[in-house]
N, C-alpha and C positions, 0 to 999 in steps of 0.2 A: 678106076677113082671114081666115074661117073656113077658107077653103079652104085660105088659104097656110097656117096653122097644120096643118091637119089633113094634110096636102101633106105640111108638112114633121117630124111628128111620125110620121106612116107613114115619111118613109124611115130617119130614125133607127132605127126599130124594125127596117124589113131586114134594116140597114145591122150593128146588135148579133147580129143570131140570123147572119147568114150568118155572122160573127164568131167568134163562142159557138161553133160546125160545126167551122171550121178549125183552134180551141185544143184542138179534146175529142183524146183521146190514140185511136190505130187502135185497131181493134177485134183481141184475137190469135186467131192459128188456132190455140192450145191451151186449148181452154175452163176447163182446169186450171189455166193458168196463174197465178199470183199477179197481180195485176195493177199496171205498172209504166210512167213518162213513156213515150212516143216506141213502148210495146208489145214491149221490151226487156226479155230477163230479167232482172234485178238483180243476178248475176255481171256482166256483160258489160258491156267498157269501151265509154262511150260514142262513144269516137271511133274505134273498131275496133281498135286496138295492143293488143298480145299484152303480158300483165303481164312486168315486167322481172325478175322471180325470186327479188323478194326486197330486190332492192338495194337504199341510201339513194335518197332523188329528187333529190337534191344531188346524184350520183358521174355524173360519167363524161362523153362528150360529144353524149350520145344525149337528152340533155333539155332541153326550152323553155326559153328564154332566159328566160321568167318564171318558173320552181317558184324557189321561197325555201322553203326548209324549215332547219333547225335543223343535219342532217347536212352535211357537210365531203365533196367528191370529196378522193382520194389524192393527183392530179393536178387543176392547173389544166387548165377549156375552155379551146379557144381560139376564138376569135371576138373580133368590133368589140366595143370597151370605151367605153360610154362614160360613165364612171365621170372624176370629176378627181384629180386630184393630192389635192384635198384632203381631196376622197373615198372616197378610197383610205383615206388615213393614215388618218381617223376611223374606217372599219369592220376594218380592222388590232387598233388602239387599241380597241377595242370586245373582240375577240376574244380578249384579256387580253396583248398586246406592247406592249410601250411603247418611249420611242426609235424610234421608227420614221423612218427616214431613209433618202435614197439613192432615192427611188421615180423610178421609169423605165417608162416603157412599153415590155416588146419586141414585137418582129414577128409573134407569136400574141397581142397585145392581150391581154397579162398585165402587172400592175403587180411589178415584184420592188423589193425592196428589203430594208434591214435594220433588226431591231427586238431587243428584248429577253427574255427571258421566260425564267424559273428563274435568272434571274443570269448569264444565257449571250445570249449574242452569236449571234445563230440568221438568216438567209436567209429570208423572207417574202415572200409573193406574195397576188396577188387577182384569183379573175378576173373576166369578164365577170358573171358569173351572183352577185356577189357570192361567194364562197366563198372561204374564209383558208385557207393552209397555210402551210409551214414546208419546206425542202429537208430531206434525213435526211442 
């Protein structure tokens, strides 16, 4: 029985040490560089993509579908929209539009309809990212 317990403890210790070694950050080739996770300089984008030059994260068609920010795009992003009609109406209402009616999903996956804002009837839209806007 003691042999089984000792063997199990030894195996657990070996696996734990091996796991700890694989989880440590790689050494930097630059000894003066600050240590960061994955050995990357602190200003590097972890995905290797270039910075967008200060545009709001929600603008345009080049963002991830999961990008959610307070900023809205000037134009709706085209893509497969999984919002239901009821969800679309609710999101548009949360952005200050009332009496949202006539919602239909167009060929680009954008919910479009009519709403009231500031006492005026306006054409509103909701894209697949959850951005809400109105036609100018």
